[in-house]
DSSP file (Angstrom, degrees, kcal/mol; ACC not computed):
  #  RESIDUE AA STRUCTURE BP1 BP2  ACC     N-H-->O    O-->H-N    N-H-->O    O-->H-N    TCO  KAPPA ALPHA  PHI   PSI    X-CA   Y-CA   Z-CA
    1    1 A M              0   0    0      0, 0.0     2,-0.3     0, 0.0     0, 0.0   0.000 360.0 360.0 360.0 134.0   32.1   11.8  -37.1
    2    2 A K        -     0   0    0      1,-0.1     3,-0.1     3,-0.0     0, 0.0  -0.584 360.0-164.2 -76.9 136.6   34.5   10.9  -34.4
    3    3 A C  S    S+     0   0    0     -2,-0.3     2,-0.3     1,-0.2    -1,-0.1   0.784  72.3   0.6 -86.0 -29.7   37.6    9.2  -35.4
    4    4 A F  S    S-     0   0    0      0, 0.0     2,-0.8     0, 0.0    -1,-0.2  -0.948  82.2 -90.9-150.8 165.7   38.6    7.9  -32.0
    5    5 A N     >  -     0   0    0     -2,-0.3     4,-1.7     1,-0.2     3,-0.2  -0.780  31.3-168.9 -86.7 107.4   37.4    7.9  -28.4
    6    6 A T  H  > S+     0   0    0     -2,-0.8     4,-2.1     1,-0.2    -1,-0.2   0.729  85.4  59.0 -73.2 -21.0   38.9   10.9  -26.8
    7    7 A N  H  > S+     0   0    0      2,-0.2     4,-2.2     1,-0.2    -1,-0.2   0.864 105.9  49.1 -72.3 -35.0   37.9    9.7  -23.3
    8    8 A A  H  > S+     0   0    0     -3,-0.2     4,-2.6     2,-0.2    -2,-0.2   0.900 110.8  50.5 -66.3 -41.8   39.9    6.5  -23.8
    9    9 A L  H  X S+     0   0    0     -4,-1.7     4,-2.5     1,-0.2    -2,-0.2   0.932 108.5  51.9 -65.2 -41.4   42.8    8.5  -25.0
   10   10 A H  H  X S+     0   0    0     -4,-2.1     4,-2.4     2,-0.2    -2,-0.2   0.888 110.3  49.5 -55.3 -44.8   42.5   10.8  -21.8
   11   11 A N  H  X S+     0   0    0     -4,-2.2     4,-2.2     1,-0.2    -1,-0.2   0.908 111.5  48.0 -64.6 -41.6   42.5    7.6  -19.6
   12   12 A L  H  X S+     0   0    0     -4,-2.6     4,-1.7     2,-0.2    -2,-0.2   0.911 112.7  47.8 -62.4 -42.0   45.6    6.3  -21.3
   13   13 A L  H  X S+     0   0    0     -4,-2.5     4,-2.6     2,-0.2    -2,-0.2   0.906 111.7  51.6 -64.8 -43.6   47.4    9.6  -21.0
   14   14 A N  H  X S+     0   0    0     -4,-2.4     4,-2.4     1,-0.2    -1,-0.2   0.903 111.3  47.4 -62.2 -42.9   46.4    9.8  -17.3
   15   15 A T  H  X S+     0   0    0     -4,-2.2     4,-1.8     2,-0.2    -1,-0.2   0.845 110.5  50.5 -69.2 -31.6   47.7    6.4  -16.7
   16   16 A L  H  X S+     0   0    0     -4,-1.7     4,-3.2     2,-0.2     5,-0.3   0.877 111.2  50.2 -66.9 -44.4   51.0    7.1  -18.5
   17   17 A I  H  X>S+     0   0    0     -4,-2.6     4,-2.1     2,-0.2     5,-0.7   0.880 109.5  50.1 -64.3 -37.0   51.4   10.2  -16.4
   18   18 A A  H  X5S+     0   0    0     -4,-2.4     4,-1.1     3,-0.2     5,-0.4   0.905 114.2  45.5 -63.1 -41.7   50.8    8.3  -13.2
   19   19 A I  H  X5S+     0   0    0     -4,-1.8     4,-1.7     3,-0.2     5,-0.2   0.970 121.1  36.5 -70.3 -52.2   53.4    5.6  -14.1
   20   20 A I  H  X5S+     0   0    0     -4,-3.2     4,-2.0     2,-0.2    -3,-0.2   0.971 126.0  34.7 -66.3 -53.6   56.0    8.0  -15.3
   21   21 A C  H  X5S+     0   0    0     -4,-2.1     4,-2.1    -5,-0.3     5,-0.2   0.897 119.2  49.0 -70.9 -41.7   55.6   10.9  -12.8
   22   22 A G  H  X<S+     0   0    0     -4,-1.1     4,-1.7    -5,-0.7    -1,-0.2   0.895 111.1  50.8 -70.5 -33.5   54.7    8.9   -9.9
   23   23 A G  H  <>S+     0   0    0     -4,-1.7     5,-3.0    -5,-0.4     4,-0.4   0.920 112.8  47.6 -58.9 -46.6   57.7    6.5  -10.5
   24   24 A A  H  <5S+     0   0    0     -4,-2.0     3,-0.3     1,-0.2    -2,-0.2   0.829 114.8  43.9 -69.2 -34.5   60.0    9.5  -10.7
   25   25 A L  H  <5S+     0   0    0     -4,-2.1    -1,-0.2     1,-0.2    -2,-0.2   0.778 111.2  54.7 -84.4 -25.0   58.6   11.2   -7.5
   26   26 A A  T  <5S-     0   0    0     -4,-1.7    -1,-0.2    -5,-0.2    -2,-0.2   0.498 122.5-103.6 -89.7   1.9   58.5    7.9   -5.5
   27   27 A G  T   5 +     0   0    0     -4,-0.4    -3,-0.2    -3,-0.3    -4,-0.1   0.703  57.8 170.6  90.1  19.8   62.2    7.3   -6.3
   28   28 A F      < -     0   0    0     -5,-3.0     2,-1.3    -6,-0.2    -1,-0.2  -0.444  41.1-115.7 -62.1 139.4   61.8    4.7   -8.9
   29   29 A D    >   +     0   0    0      1,-0.2     3,-0.9    -2,-0.1     4,-0.2  -0.620  39.9 170.9 -83.9  93.2   65.1    3.9  -10.7
   30   30 A W  G > > +     0   0    0     -2,-1.3     5,-2.7     1,-0.2     3,-1.2   0.555  62.8  85.7 -81.9  -1.3   64.6    5.1  -14.3
   31   31 A T  G > 5S+     0   0    0      1,-0.3     3,-1.6     3,-0.2    -1,-0.2   0.823  76.1  69.4 -64.7 -27.7   68.3    4.6  -15.0
   32   32 A L  G < 5S+     0   0    0     -3,-0.9    -1,-0.3     1,-0.3    -2,-0.2   0.819 107.2  37.5 -62.7 -26.2   67.5    1.0  -15.7
   33   33 A F  G < 5S-     0   0    0     -3,-1.2    -1,-0.3     2,-0.3    -2,-0.2   0.156 122.4-106.4 -98.5   9.8   65.7    2.4  -18.8
   34   34 A G  T < 5S+     0   0    0     -3,-1.6     2,-0.4     1,-0.2    -3,-0.2   0.760  84.3 118.0  60.5  32.1   68.2    5.0  -19.5
   35   35 A V      < -     0   0    0     -5,-2.7    -2,-0.3    -6,-0.1    -1,-0.2  -0.994  52.7-145.3-125.8 131.9   66.0    7.8  -18.3
   36   36 A G     >  -     0   0    0     -2,-0.4     4,-2.4    -5,-0.1     3,-0.2  -0.344  31.4-102.5 -87.3 171.9   66.7   10.1  -15.4
   37   37 A D  H  > S+     0   0    0      1,-0.2     4,-2.5     2,-0.2     5,-0.2   0.923 122.1  50.7 -63.1 -41.4   64.1   11.6  -13.0
   38   38 A R  H  > S+     0   0    0      1,-0.2     4,-2.0     2,-0.2    -1,-0.2   0.864 112.3  46.3 -69.6 -29.3   64.2   15.0  -14.7
   39   39 A T  H  > S+     0   0    0      2,-0.2     4,-2.9     1,-0.2    -1,-0.2   0.907 110.7  53.2 -76.4 -38.3   63.6   13.4  -18.1
   40   40 A A  H  X S+     0   0    0     -4,-2.4     4,-2.4     1,-0.2    -2,-0.2   0.943 110.4  46.8 -59.6 -47.9   60.8   11.3  -16.7
   41   41 A L  H  X S+     0   0    0     -4,-2.5     4,-2.1     1,-0.2    -1,-0.2   0.886 111.0  52.7 -63.1 -38.9   59.1   14.4  -15.4
   42   42 A Q  H  X S+     0   0    0     -4,-2.0     4,-2.3     2,-0.2    -1,-0.2   0.906 109.6  49.1 -61.8 -40.2   59.7   16.2  -18.7
   43   43 A I  H  X S+     0   0    0     -4,-2.9     4,-2.0     1,-0.2    -2,-0.2   0.945 110.8  49.5 -65.9 -45.6   58.0   13.3  -20.6
   44   44 A S  H  X S+     0   0    0     -4,-2.4     4,-2.1     1,-0.2    -1,-0.2   0.851 109.2  51.9 -64.2 -34.9   55.1   13.4  -18.1
   45   45 A G  H  X S+     0   0    0     -4,-2.1     4,-2.6     2,-0.2    -1,-0.2   0.876 108.8  52.7 -68.1 -38.3   54.8   17.2  -18.7
   46   46 A A  H  X S+     0   0    0     -4,-2.3     4,-1.8     2,-0.2    -2,-0.2   0.897 108.4  48.8 -58.5 -39.8   54.7   16.5  -22.5
   47   47 A I  H  X S+     0   0    0     -4,-2.0     4,-1.7     2,-0.2    -2,-0.2   0.903 110.6  52.2 -69.9 -44.5   51.9   14.0  -22.1
   48   48 A A  H >X S+     0   0    0     -4,-2.1     4,-1.8     1,-0.2     3,-0.6   0.953 108.0  49.7 -57.1 -48.1   50.0   16.5  -20.0
   49   49 A L  H 3X S+     0   0    0     -4,-2.6     4,-2.3     1,-0.2    -1,-0.2   0.881 107.0  56.8 -57.3 -38.1   50.4   19.1  -22.7
   50   50 A A  H 3X S+     0   0    0     -4,-1.8     4,-2.1     1,-0.2    -1,-0.2   0.844 103.4  54.1 -57.1 -36.0   49.1   16.5  -25.2
   51   51 A K  H <X S+     0   0    0     -4,-1.7     4,-2.2    -3,-0.6    -1,-0.2   0.836 108.6  48.2 -70.0 -36.0   46.0   16.2  -23.1
   52   52 A I  H  X S+     0   0    0     -4,-1.8     4,-2.6     2,-0.2    -2,-0.2   0.919 111.1  50.1 -66.2 -41.3   45.4   20.0  -23.2
   53   53 A I  H  X S+     0   0    0     -4,-2.3     4,-2.6     2,-0.2     5,-0.3   0.917 108.0  52.9 -66.8 -42.9   45.8   20.1  -26.9
   54   54 A V  H  X S+     0   0    0     -4,-2.1     4,-2.9     2,-0.2     5,-0.2   0.958 112.6  46.9 -51.2 -54.0   43.3   17.1  -27.3
   55   55 A N  H  X>S+     0   0    0     -4,-2.2     4,-3.2     1,-0.2     5,-0.7   0.915 110.5  51.0 -58.8 -42.6   40.9   19.2  -25.2
   56   56 A A  H  X5S+     0   0    0     -4,-2.6     4,-1.4     3,-0.2    -1,-0.2   0.889 115.4  41.6 -54.6 -47.8   41.4   22.3  -27.2
   57   57 A V  H  <5S+     0   0    0     -4,-2.6    -1,-0.2    -5,-0.2    -2,-0.2   0.899 121.5  41.3 -74.4 -39.3   40.9   20.5  -30.5
   58   58 A R  H  <5S+     0   0    0     -4,-2.9    -2,-0.2    -5,-0.3    -3,-0.2   0.958 135.0  14.0 -78.5 -49.9   37.9   18.5  -29.3
   59   59 A D  H  X5S-     0   0    0     -4,-3.2     4,-0.7    -5,-0.2    -3,-0.2   0.675  98.8-130.1 -96.5 -22.8   36.0   21.1  -27.2
   60   60 A G  H  X< -     0   0    0     -4,-1.4     4,-1.4    -5,-0.7    -1,-0.1  -0.006  39.7 -70.6  75.9 167.7   37.7   24.4  -28.2
   61   61 A P  H  > S+     0   0    0      0, 0.0     4,-0.7     0, 0.0    -1,-0.2   0.882 134.8  52.1 -62.7 -38.3   39.0   27.0  -25.9
   62   62 A R  H >4 S+     0   0    0      1,-0.2     3,-0.6     2,-0.2     4,-0.4   0.850 108.0  50.7 -67.0 -38.5   35.4   28.0  -24.8
   63   63 A G  H 3< S+     0   0    0     -4,-0.7     3,-0.3     1,-0.2    -1,-0.2   0.759 100.8  64.7 -71.8 -20.7   34.4   24.4  -24.0
   64   64 A M  H 3< S+     0   0    0     -4,-1.4    -1,-0.2     1,-0.2    -2,-0.2   0.769 111.4  33.7 -69.7 -24.6   37.5   23.9  -21.9
   65   65 A V  S << S+     0   0    0     -4,-0.7    -1,-0.2    -3,-0.6    -2,-0.2   0.359  94.7 109.3-115.0   5.8   36.3   26.5  -19.4
   66   66 A A  S    S-     0   0    0     -4,-0.4    -3,-0.0    -3,-0.3    -4,-0.0  -0.551  80.7 -98.5 -79.3 143.5   32.5   25.8  -19.6
   67   67 A P        -     0   0    0      0, 0.0    -1,-0.1     0, 0.0    -2,-0.1  -0.273  45.1-100.6 -60.3 150.0   30.9   24.1  -16.7
   68   68 A S        -     0   0    0      1,-0.1     3,-0.1    -3,-0.1    -3,-0.0  -0.437  42.6-103.9 -67.3 143.4   30.4   20.3  -17.0
   69   69 A P        -     0   0    0      0, 0.0     2,-0.2     0, 0.0    -1,-0.1  -0.332  42.7 -96.1 -62.7 153.2   26.9   19.2  -18.0
   70   70 A A        -     0   0    0     -3,-0.1     2,-0.3     1,-0.1     0, 0.0  -0.488  39.9-126.1 -69.6 144.5   24.8   17.8  -15.2
   71   71 A R        -     0   0    0     -2,-0.2     2,-0.3    -3,-0.1    -1,-0.1  -0.712  15.0-124.4 -94.6 141.9   24.8   13.9  -15.1
   72   72 A E              0   0    0     -2,-0.3    -1,-0.0     1,-0.1     0, 0.0  -0.645 360.0 360.0 -83.7 139.5   21.7   11.9  -15.1
   73   73 A T              0   0    0     -2,-0.3    -1,-0.1     0, 0.0    -2,-0.0   0.315 360.0 360.0-114.7 360.0   21.3    9.6  -12.1
């Protein structure tokens, strides 16, 4: 039984990465929040690692490299 929707979690993590990393690369002033560009990139890297771990737990290593199933149209 699923405890939570992993797709929703992935969407949330992707959004956080885009906000944090995109802002750092676009020259957003993270010092307003006490966070430097380097730290912002480290945070987004940690979030990306969390996504990989979620995939590994959910699908297993074999499922992470398997081709995606065909979608019905």
